[in-house]
N, C-alpha and C positions, 0 to 999 in steps of 0.2 A: 373222099373223105374217112374213109377207115384205113386208110397209108398213111394220113396225117395225123390221126391216133395211135396209131400205131406206132410211129416215129416221135407221137409225143413223152409215150408209156415208154417206149428205149432210151431215151433220153433223160427220165426221172429216175428211173431202172439204174442204169450208170453213174447219176448225183448221189442217189442213195446210195447205193456201193463206194463210191467216192469218200464218201461222207462216214460210214457204218461201217462196212470194216474195220476201216484202224482204228475203230472205235473199241467195236467187239475184240481185236487183236490184243489191243490195250487194257482191258478188264480181262479177259482170261489170264494172260501175264500177271495180271495185279494177283490171282487166287489162285498162284502155284507157286508163292513162298514157302509152303511146306510141302516137303518132299513126297513126289507120290499120288497128290490128295489137292481137293481144290480149299481152298479154307480163308478166310478174311484174317487172319494173321497179319497180314500189308498192313488193312485199315484200324487193326486194335492197335497195330504201335502207331500209327501215323498217329488216331487221336488220344494216345497214351502219350505222346512225346509232348513235353513243357511245354517246347518248342514252337510246335506247332501252334498250341494253343495261345500262345503268348504272340508269334509272330500272327496271326489269323486276327487275332483281338485290335492288334496294333494297325493295322491294313483297315479292318471294318471302320474303328475311329476315325482312319485318318482319310474316308472316303465318306463317311460324314460330312465332317466337316471345308472338304474339298467342295462335293456336293452343294451342300449350304452357300460358301463362298461365291461356286462359279451361277447360281442362280442369281442371288445377290448381283452378282457385278451383272450380268447378262439379259436377263430378265428384263431390268428398267430401260439396258444401252439399247437393246435390239426393240424395242415398244417406242422408246425416241424416236430413234433412226427413220421405221418406219410412217412414224407421226408428225416428225417435222421437218427430219433431213437427210429424206429417201436419194439426195448426189450425193450423200456420203458414203452410200448402201456398198459399192464400189471398192472404196478405198478400207473398209472395216471389214469386209468379206478377207480382202487381202492380206490387213492384220490379222485375222485369225486364225487363216491360212500357214502363218510362215513355225507354226509348232510343229506341222508337219515335212516344213523344209529341213527345219534347225534340228538337227540331232540331237536329244536329250543329253547327251554326254557334254555339247558347247552349253547347254544354258545351263547345267548342274557346274561348269567351272566356272561359267563365267558368276554364280553364285558365290563362289566360293572366294572369288578375285573380288570379286563387291562387296559380299558379306563377310568376311574373313573377321577374327577376333583383332585385326588392327585397325579395320573398317568406320567410319564415323556409325555406322550402322553394325553393331558386331552380333548381329544375329548366329552368326556359328560358335559362339562364345560360351554356350548353354544348351543343354536339352532341352527346351523350352524352345529357345530362337531357333533352332535347326528343327525340329517339329513344325515351327512355325512356316517354319521355307519350305520344308519340304510340302507342307498342302498350296502354298502357292505356286508352286513346279507342277505339282500337278495338276490344279487348276489350271496351269500355262498349259499344259499337253492334253487336255479334255477340251481344250476353249472349243477349238475347230467342230470338233460333235456338237459339245451343249448347246452353242452360238447356232448351228444350220437346223438341228431341230426346234429349239424354240420361236426359231426367221419361219417354220415353215410352216409351225403353230397356227403361228400371227396371220402366216398368211391363208388361212382358212377364217379367220373372221374381222368384221366390219372394225377396224379401230377404232377409224376418227368418229363414228360413229355411237359406239358404246361409248367413248370419251364426252363429246360432247351431251350427250344423256347425262353422264356421271355429273358431270360441268352445273347440267342445268340443276340437279337435284341436291349441290353444294358440296359435294365429295371434292377433294383435296388430290394430288398427287400419289401421294403415297397410298390414300383409300384406292385408287383408282388400277393401279398397277397393283395392289394388293388384294384388292375384293372384287375386282372386275376383270381384268386382264389375265390375273395369274389364274383362276378358274378355268377360264377358258381354253387355257396353254396347258393345265395341266397334264394333257397325257403326254403333251410335246417336251413337257418337263421331264416328267418321267421316264422316257427315252434317252433323254440325254443325259440324267441321274443314272440310269441302270448301262450305261456306254460309260459315264464314268466310273464307276463304281467297276468296272470291270479292266478298266485304263488303272486304277489304284492294284487294286487286287495280284495283278502280273505286272508289274513294273519294278525290275531290279536296279535300272542304272542311278537312279537318282537315289535309289533309297541306298545302294553301296556306295556310291561315294559321300553321303554324309554321312553314312555308317549307322541308318538308322535299321532297327530291330526290325524290319519288314515282313510281309511272303514270300516280296518275288527273291529276295535275297536268301529266303529259306527254302524257298523253293531247289534254285541252282547250286546251293548246298548239300543238299538230299540228293540230288540228280549225280552231283559227282562223285558220291560217296557211297551209293546204295543203290542192287539193282530193282528190287520187287517196290518200295515206297513210292519211288516216283509216277509208276505207272498208276498209284493207289490215288496219289496226289494230284494228277491230270482228271481222275474219275472224280472224283471230288470236287474238282474246280468245274469239271463238267455240267457234273450234277445241280451246283452253286448258279449257276449261268444260266441255268435251262429254270430252274427255281426263280428265278428273279424275271426271266421274260413272263412265266406263267402269270407272276404276281401283275405284272401291266400289264395284262390281257384283262385278268378282274375286275381291279382297278377300272379299267377301262369303260364297263359297263353301267360305272356309278359316275362319271366324269359329265357336266355339262355339256350340252350340246348346243352349240352354237346355231343362231338361228336359219342359216341358210342349209343345215346340213340335217339329213332325214332324221328321225328317230329311229 
């Protein structure tokens, strides 16, 4: 028993070292911009860079619209499949896995060929159309994660009973999805939203080939031309990621519990 506990702690220590040592080294390097002393000069330069502010704001807005689009598509689809079309689940799961198999560069080149300025749907003929196409592309990349998060959440509730109870009370399909199903899978949706946010913030290929001022191309450009600022950006991105996880943990305490879950 003691031997098992010892090796468990050894495994935990090795995993923690593997995770934290590179992070600590990156943070230490980011503090050495001023020769001979530790300082936050690299962070000051990054936060003061207008390109950082513009690209980060652009990616955050794109992430918000991507999350909204993903939720509007995935939640009703996953709900309907679980309620009425369970025999289609293997097919849908295969389709949602395709963005993991098909490289983003293939997807974006397909978009360029299909939605160029000479096509019947010339999304790329304007900045607004390109932004819309980029959000659709981001939603495609995030589809495997959003769908599985929502599908996992639906497994924890009795979808059929909730639907029948809502219908007895006179609720329509829109009301059922928005006011019955959605609150019960809120944490699953938030998990999918967090993963979507992380994908959008760091995505490079689509934003670069579509020539959009996103955060991913900015990170690549800074990494190719600077020394200390990329390390500072890595720490900032890590802090944002853990901040999102903390928010999800806080929100999970206030989320409605399903009937078969303990309080």
